[in-house]
Structures are given as structure tokens and as C-alpha cells.
C-alpha positions in Angstrom: -9.8 -37.2 -7.1 -12.4 -35.1 -8.7 -12.5 -35.0 -12.4 -10.4 -32.3 -14.2 -12.5 -29.6 -15.9 -13.2 -29.9 -19.7 -11.2 -27.7 -21.7 -13.9 -26.9 -24.3 -17.6 -26.4 -24.5 -19.5 -29.3 -26.0 -19.2 -29.2 -29.7 -16.9 -26.5 -29.8 -13.5 -26.9 -31.6 -10.3 -25.3 -30.7 -10.7 -23.1 -33.6 -14.0 -21.8 -32.5 -12.8 -21.2 -29.0 -9.8 -19.0 -30.3 -12.3 -17.1 -32.4 -14.4 -16.3 -29.5 -11.4 -15.1 -27.3 -10.1 -13.1 -30.1 -13.4 -11.4 -30.6 -13.5 -10.4 -26.9 -10.4 -8.2 -27.5 -7.8 -10.9 -26.6 -6.1 -10.9 -30.0 -2.7 -9.4 -29.8 -1.1 -9.3 -33.2 -1.0 -5.6 -33.3 -0.9 -4.9 -29.7 1.5 -2.2 -28.7 2.4 -0.9 -25.1 0.4 2.4 -24.5 2.5 5.7 -25.0 1.3 6.7 -21.6 1.3 4.8 -18.4 -1.4 6.7 -16.9 -4.1 4.4 -15.4 -7.4 4.2 -17.4 -10.4 4.8 -15.0 -13.5 3.3 -16.4 -16.6 2.1 -15.0 -16.7 -1.5 -14.5 -20.0 -2.0 -16.2 -18.6 -0.4 -19.3 -16.1 -3.1 -19.9 -18.0 -6.2 -18.7 -19.6 -8.3 -21.2 -23.4 -8.6 -21.2 -23.2 -12.4 -21.2 -20.3 -14.2 -19.2 -19.0 -17.7 -19.5 -19.0 -20.1 -16.6 -16.9 -19.2 -13.6 -13.3 -20.3 -13.1 -13.9 -20.6 -9.2 -12.5 -24.1 -8.2 -11.8 -25.4 -11.8 -9.0 -27.8 -11.7 -5.8 -27.9 -13.8 -5.8 -30.7 -16.1 -3.1 -33.2 -14.4 0.3 -33.0 -16.1 3.4 -34.9 -15.4 6.0 -33.7 -16.1 4.9 -30.0 -16.1 6.1 -28.2 -19.2 6.9 -24.5 -18.8 7.6 -21.6 -21.1 9.0 -18.3 -19.2 8.7 -14.7 -20.7 11.1 -12.4 -19.0 14.4 -13.6 -17.7 15.7 -10.5 -16.0 16.4 -10.4 -12.3 12.9 -11.6 -11.2 12.6 -14.2 -14.1 15.9 -15.7 -13.4 15.3 -16.1 -9.8 12.1 -18.0 -10.2 13.6 -19.9 -13.2 15.9 -21.3 -10.5 13.1 -22.2 -8.2 11.4 -24.0 -10.8 14.5 -26.0 -11.9 14.9 -27.3 -8.3 11.5 -29.0 -8.4 11.5 -32.6 -9.8 9.7 -33.3 -13.2 9.5 -29.6 -14.3 10.7 -29.0 -17.9 11.5 -25.5 -19.2 10.9 -25.8 -22.9 11.1 -22.2 -23.9 12.4 -18.8 -22.9 11.6 -15.3 -24.3 13.4 -11.9 -23.5 13.9 -8.8 -25.7 17.7 -9.0 -24.7 19.3 -12.1 -26.3 22.1 -12.4 -23.8 19.5 -12.9 -21.1 18.0 -15.7 -23.0 21.3 -17.4 -23.6 22.2 -17.0 -19.9 18.7 -18.7 -18.9 19.4 -21.6 -21.4 22.8 -22.1 -19.7 21.3 -22.2 -16.3 18.7 -24.8 -17.8 21.4 -27.0 -19.3 23.5 -27.0 -16.3 20.6 -28.7 -14.5 20.7 -31.5 -17.1 17.6 -30.5 -19.0 17.6 -30.0 -22.8 18.3 -26.4 -24.2 15.0 -24.7 -24.6 13.9 -22.9 -27.7 14.8 -19.1 -27.2 12.6 -16.1 -28.3 14.3 -12.6 -28.4 13.4 -11.3 -31.9 11.7 -8.1 -30.8 9.0 -7.2 -28.5 6.3 -9.3 -29.8 8.3 -12.6 -30.2 6.5 -13.7 -26.9 3.6 -14.5 -29.1 5.5 -17.2 -31.0 6.2 -18.8 -27.6 2.6 -18.8 -26.6 1.8 -20.6 -29.8 3.7 -23.6 -29.1 1.8 -26.7 -28.5 4.2 -28.3 -25.8 3.7 -26.0 -22.9 1.4 -26.3 -20.1 2.0 -23.2 -18.3 3.7 -19.9 -19.1 5.2 -17.7 -16.4 5.4 -13.9 -17.0 8.2 -11.8 -15.3 8.1 -8.8 -17.4 7.7 -5.0 -16.6 4.1 -4.1 -15.4 2.8 -2.8 -18.7 3.5 -6.0 -20.5 1.5 -8.3 -18.0 -1.9 -8.2 -19.5 -0.8 -8.5 -23.3 1.3 -11.3 -22.7 -1.1 -13.1 -20.3 -3.9 -12.4 -22.6 -1.9 -13.9 -25.6 -1.1 -17.1 -23.5 -4.8 -17.5 -22.7 -5.9 -16.9 -26.3 -3.4 -19.7 -27.3 -5.0 -22.2 -24.7 -2.2 -22.1 -22.2 -2.6 -21.4 -18.3 -0.5 -18.4 -17.3 0.9 -16.9 -14.2 2.1 -13.3 -13.9 4.1 -11.5 -11.5 2.4 -8.7 -9.5 0.5 -6.7 -10.1 -1.5 -8.6 -12.7 -2.8 -5.3 -14.2 -2.9 -1.6 -13.2 -6.0 -0.4 -14.8 -9.7 -1.4 -14.1 -10.2 -2.2 -17.6 -7.2 -4.5 -17.9 -8.3 -6.5 -14.6 -11.6 -7.1 -16.4 -9.9 -8.2 -19.6 -7.9 -10.9 -17.7 -11.1 -12.1 -16.0 -13.1 -12.4 -19.2 -10.4 -14.0 -21.2 -9.6 -16.6 -18.5 -13.5 -17.5 -18.5 -13.8 -17.7 -22.3 -10.4 -19.8 -22.6 -11.2 -21.9 -19.8 -7.5 -21.4 -18.4 -6.3 -20.1 -15.3 -4.6 -16.8 -14.9 -2.6 -17.2 -11.7 -1.1 -14.3 -9.8 2.4 -15.2 -8.6 2.2 -13.6 -5.3 5.0 -15.1 -3.2 4.2 -13.3 0.0 1.0 -15.4 0.4 3.7 -18.5 0.8 5.8 -16.6 3.5 6.3 -18.8 6.8 4.3 -16.3 8.9 1.5 -15.8 6.4 1.0 -19.5 6.1 0.9 -20.2 9.7 -1.5 -17.4 10.5 -3.8 -18.4 7.7 -4.0 -21.9 9.3 -4.7 -20.5 12.9 -7.4 -18.2 11.5 -9.1 -21.2 9.8 -8.8 -23.0 13.1 -10.6 -20.4 14.8 -7.9 -19.2 17.1 -8.5 -15.3 16.6 -12.4 -15.6 16.5 -14.2 -13.7 14.1 -12.1 -11.3 12.1 -12.6 -7.6 12.4 -9.6 -5.6 11.0 -6.4 -6.0 9.0 -3.4 -4.0 8.3 -1.0 -4.6 5.5 1.6 -2.7 3.4 4.4 -2.6 1.0 6.9 -0.4 2.6 10.2 -1.0 1.1 13.1 1.6 0.4 13.3 1.3 -3.5 15.1 4.6 -4.1 18.4 3.1 -5.3 16.6 0.7 -7.5 14.2 3.2 -8.9 17.2 5.3 -9.9 19.4 2.8 -11.3 20.0 2.7 -15.2 19.4 -0.9 -15.5 16.6 -3.5 -14.6 13.6 -1.9 -12.8 15.2 1.4 -13.0 14.5 1.4 -16.8 10.8 1.4 -16.2 9.5 1.4 -12.7 10.1 5.1 -11.9 7.9 6.2 -14.8 4.9 5.2 -12.9 5.7 7.6 -10.0 5.8 10.4 -12.9 2.3 9.4 -14.3 0.2 7.9 -11.6 -0.6 8.8 -7.8 -1.8 6.0 -5.6 -0.8 2.6 -4.4 1.3 1.3 -7.1 2.0 -2.1 -5.7 -0.8 -3.2 -3.5 -0.7 -7.0 -3.8 2.3 -8.0 -1.4 0.3 -6.8 1.5 -3.3 -7.1 0.3 -2.9 -10.6 -1.0 -2.1 -12.4 2.2 -4.8 -10.3 3.9 -7.3 -11.1 1.5 -6.7 -14.8 2.0 -6.9 -14.3 5.9 -10.4 -12.7 5.3 -11.5 -15.3 2.7 -12.1 -12.4 0.1 -13.8 -14.0 -3.1 -14.7 -17.0 -0.8 -17.0 -15.9 2.1 -16.4 -12.1 2.0 -15.9 -9.5 -0.8 -14.3 -6.1 -0.9 -17.1 -3.3 -1.2 -15.4 -0.1 -1.4 -12.3 2.0 -0.5 -11.0 5.3 0.3 -7.6 6.4 -0.3 -5.1 9.3 0.4 -1.7 10.3 -0.9 1.0 12.2 1.1 3.2 14.7 -0.6 5.9 13.5 -2.9 9.2 14.5 -1.5 11.4 11.5 -1.3 12.4 10.9 -4.9 13.1 14.6 -5.1 15.3 14.5 -2.0 17.2 11.3 -3.2 17.7 12.8 -6.7 19.1 15.9 -5.1 21.7 13.8 -3.1 22.7 11.2 -5.8 22.1 12.6 -9.4 24.3 15.2 -11.0 22.3 18.3 -12.0 22.9 17.9 -15.8 21.5 14.3 -15.8 18.1 13.7 -17.6 16.3 12.6 -14.3 16.3 16.2 -13.5 13.6 16.8 -16.2 11.3 14.4 -14.5 8.3 15.7 -12.2 7.0 13.0 -9.9 3.2 12.8 -8.9 3.0 9.8 -6.7 2.9 10.6 -2.9 5.5 9.0 -0.8 2.8 7.5 1.3 -0.4 6.2 0.1 -3.0 5.0 2.6 -6.1 3.3 1.5 -8.9 1.8 3.7 -11.3 -1.1 2.3 -14.5 -2.0 3.7 -15.6 -5.7 3.1 -19.2 -6.9 2.8 -19.0 -8.3 6.2 -18.2 -5.1 7.9 -14.4 -5.7 8.2 -11.8 -2.9 7.6 -8.3 -3.2 6.0 -5.7 -0.7 6.0 -3.5 -0.8 2.9 -0.2 1.3 2.7 2.6 1.9 0.1 5.7 3.4 0.5 8.9 3.0 -1.5 10.4 6.3 -1.5 11.6 6.9 2.0 14.5 5.7 4.2 12.9 2.8 6.3 13.3 -1.0 7.1 11.1 -3.4 5.1 7.8 -3.9 6.6 4.5 -5.5 5.3 2.7 -4.6 8.6 0.7 -8.0 8.4 -1.6 -7.3 11.3 -5.0 -9.2 11.7 -7.2 -8.6 14.7 -10.1 -11.0 15.8 -12.5 -11.1 18.4 -10.2 -13.6 20.3 -6.7 -12.1 19.6 -4.5 -10.5 17.2 -1.3 -11.1 15.3 1.2 -8.5 14.3 4.3 -9.0 12.2 7.9 -7.7 12.0 8.7 -9.3 14.3 5.9 -12.0 14.3 4.0 -12.0 17.5 0.8 -13.0 18.6 -1.6 -12.3 21.7 -4.7 -14.5 22.3 -7.5 -13.6 24.9 -7.1 -16.9 26.8 -5.7 -15.5 30.1 -2.3 -17.0 29.7 -0.7 -13.8 28.0 -1.6 -11.3 30.6 -1.7 -8.7 27.8 1.8 -9.8 26.5 2.7 -10.9 23.2 3.9 -14.4 22.5 6.2 -15.7 19.8 4.6 -17.3 16.8 6.9 -20.2 16.8 5.4 -21.4 20.0 2.4 -22.4 17.7 4.8 -23.8 15.0 4.3 -27.6 15.7 0.3 -27.4 15.4 -0.1 -24.9 12.8 3.0 -25.0 10.3 1.6 -26.3 6.9 2.6 -29.7 5.6 4.3 -28.0 2.6 6.5 -25.8 4.8 7.2 -29.0 7.1 8.4 -31.0 4.3 10.1 -28.5 2.0 10.9 -25.6 4.3 14.5 -26.4 4.7 15.1 -26.7 1.0 13.2 -23.5 0.5 15.4 -21.5 2.9 18.6 -22.9 1.3 17.8 -22.3 -2.4 14.7 -20.0 -2.5 14.4 -16.5 -2.9 12.8 -14.2 -0.3 13.6 -16.5 2.6 12.1 -19.5 0.9 8.6 -18.2 0.0 9.4 -18.2 -3.7 10.3 -21.9 -3.7 7.1 -22.8 -1.7 5.0 -20.7 -4.1 6.5 -22.5 -7.1 6.4 -26.0 -5.7 2.8 -25.4 -4.5 1.8 -24.3 -8.2 3.5 -27.4 -9.7 1.7 -29.7 -7.2 -1.7 -28.3 -8.2 -0.8 -28.7 -12.0 0.6 -32.2 -11.4 -2.1 -33.4 -9.3 -5.0 -31.7 -11.3 -6.0 -29.3 -8.4 -7.6 -25.7 -8.5 -4.9 -23.0 -7.9 -4.7 -21.4 -4.5 -5.0 -17.9 -6.4 -7.2 -17.6 -9.4 -8.0 -15.0 -11.7 -10.5 -13.3 -9.5 -8.0 -13.0 -7.0 -5.6 -11.5 -9.5 -8.1 -8.9 -10.6 -9.3 -8.1 -7.0 -5.9 -7.7 -5.4 -4.5 -5.9 -8.5 -7.5 -3.4 -9.0 -7.0 -1.9 -5.4 -4.1 0.1 -7.3 -6.2 1.9 -9.9 -9.1 2.3 -7.5 -6.8 4.1 -4.9 -5.7 6.4 -7.8 -9.3 7.4 -8.5 -10.0 7.9 -5.1 -7.1 10.2 -4.5 -8.0 12.1 -7.6 -11.5 12.6 -6.1 -10.4 13.8 -2.8 -10.5 10.6 -1.1 -14.0 9.8 -2.3 -15.3 6.3 -1.7 -14.8 4.1 -4.9 -16.7 0.8 -5.3 -14.9 -2.5 -6.1 -15.8 -4.2 -9.3 -17.6 -7.4 -8.9 -15.3 -9.6 -10.7 -16.6 -12.8 -9.4 -20.2 -12.1 -10.5 -21.8 -12.5 -7.2 -20.6 -16.1 -7.1 
């Protein structure tokens, strides 16, 4: 096994490290959520530092067993993932934070019911997460809060010497994507994107098939987050309390990573290819207005809202190797769930929903074949060993459990994470870049080089 990375630079004390990170803008003692949720579009050169620390590519976790976790945000999503972690051996939930005390208490009861000690609870205001991050007994902090809190909380965890994992997207401004990259490099700690769709059964199998060369050289991909969320967006609890506001202040792809993440892994983005630029166009916005008319009384405050985000956003990405990626977002229309998940190579094509494959080997006669025909050869060992458990207890068809189990494996064994801070930034930045392109009448917008040419 390779030696885990050193946590500090030679001759550097922990106090020195924290001073450096704080000087880079990672200090959060007075951080507030911005009054507006409009994305800040800045040139990547204006927020990158002249001198960068060494890369986090391939950097290993320091081995930990047991793995000690803190969780910030135990609403619907945080509670789901808490259950996934509790189902994995030798994972200890030491601390839980939420702005609502009852949610913390409920999480503590869930943890105690699994035979673990009661966790320390943090619920005293919006910044009590800072106290959780300061604990010395945490190896990893998982963040499942509204989007505008992901970056402040991730930066706080990194500043305090913790590895962090955030729900998606990691950030929704270009500037904030750079912040997490620089903070991770400076702190020598990972900022992992908890992108569960990379661990779905079809995505894992197709990833292995691509690596084995079945599809030949990759040419084109299509991916999406097409999901009817109108009811959720207008509910007066949970995500309805904050997510609809993004449709008021922004216009572009608000949620790119569920589709883009798996596609980027297929194509080896940030490994042997990189995203060069994108163009983006948004349709008219009609869906939320129509749903409001049909379901919300005329005297309710929702009628004062004016929506900006088009129902359909379509973005096309060009990579350095000449590949193209079509990326879509639609949460405002009546439709079945679909991430498209199409990958075309010189020897064949895969298309999901339902999963099917065609290979140019003469056997198919231009007819699709079921993906399961290749299961014995290309299903990952993690799925073979834990797939049944994942489907029984795991959310989203089992992908949540596989994601959490793989993360814990990487920490326990001292491996590098599958999804690092450069992936988190690259997959997330497609959102604000799409907004910039839409605002410029679909002009081409360059991707920042988060990985520094490495």
C-alpha cells in the first residue's frame, strides 16, 4: 500500500497551516449567506492565486478505523445518508448539526437505536456548525444543507483540518468553485462531492465497459437531470423553503452534476481529457407559472414571485479531445424521471432509461441488447458484494449505500477518493457557466482550469 500523504508541509505547525488557510479567505467567523442568490460571474483569473499549493490529485486519505463522522444538516437528505452510514461497520457518528433542534434530536435517536453513543448536538443558530468543525475527534464531515451553505461549511471544515463531503452541487458560482479548490490544496484535505449517481448500477457497469474498450474511442455523450419537482418546489417545508428561490434569481442549468458527473467519469475528465468550453440556451419559463395557477390560491405570497429560469436548459460542452456532451436540466415540466445517460463510441453506444447497448460486432443486427447480458463480466466487485444490501436499505435504488460504502472504504484503507475537489469544481461550475452563456445569447464560455494543467 502506498504511503498516505503528509498532512502538513515540513516545518509547518498546525497553527501556521490555519493562518495560511484563513488568509486565503477561508475564515468564516463572520460569514453570512448572501442576501441575493444571483450567481457571481467572475473571470477565473481574478480569483485564482498567483502561487498554488501542490495538487490534491491522487492524494490518499490517512487510514482511519473506525471512521469518525460529523454531519451538518439532517433534514430529508441528511437523514437518508445518515442511515446509509449507520449500516456500515465501524463508522461512528460523533456529532450532528442542524438549525432545527428537533431534527438533531431525531438524528440522535436514530444513531442510538443502532447501538452507538449519543452524538454531540449543535443547533444553536446558523453558525453552530463552526463548533462542530472545531472538534478534534472527526475524520470526515458530511454536508447536506441548502445550496448556499455548501461552500461556507466546506471551507470551515477544511480550515479546521477535516476532510469534507458536500451534497450537490458543491458550489453555484465560479468564484466559490475556486474557493474550495484553493482551500483543499492549502489545507491538504479532500473536498469530496457526494454525487450518488456515479454509483448507480448502470453507470458503474458502463464505466467498466468503457475502460475495457467495448465502446471504442468515445465521441459524444448526453446526460441530464430531468425530474418533475414542481410539487417539491412549491411545498412549504424542506426544499420548498429555499430551492424555488434559485428559479427566481438565476437562468441556466441549476443542477448539473447528476448527469454531468457520470459522463465526466466515462470520458476521464480531469484524468486524460478536460472540458474546454460550453454554449447554453434556456427555453421560456412556463412550467412553474402553470403549476402555480393550478395549485396555489390567488391570495398566496407565491403569486408575487417572478420566475427567470427557463423550463429547459440545454448546454453543449466541448472537450480538449474533441468530444461533445449534451447536458440538460428540466424540473418544471410533467415528465418521467430521466438522466438520458447516453455514451457513443466508435464501436458502439449505450443508452439508459431503459438501459440498453448496441455494439458493432455483427451480432446485434442494429438492434439494442439488454445491459444485463454483460453483468457477469462488468459488474463492479463492490456491487456484487454489497448490491443486495444496497437495494434493501439504500436510497435511490441502492446507489446511496454504494457511494457511502466506497467512501468509507477509501478512508479506512487510505486510498484516494474517487471524486476529488477538482471534479467537484468542474462538475458544479457547469451551472454558473451555463448562466453566463445564456445571458450572452449562447456565447461560448471557457471552463476554468481548476486542475492547473495537471
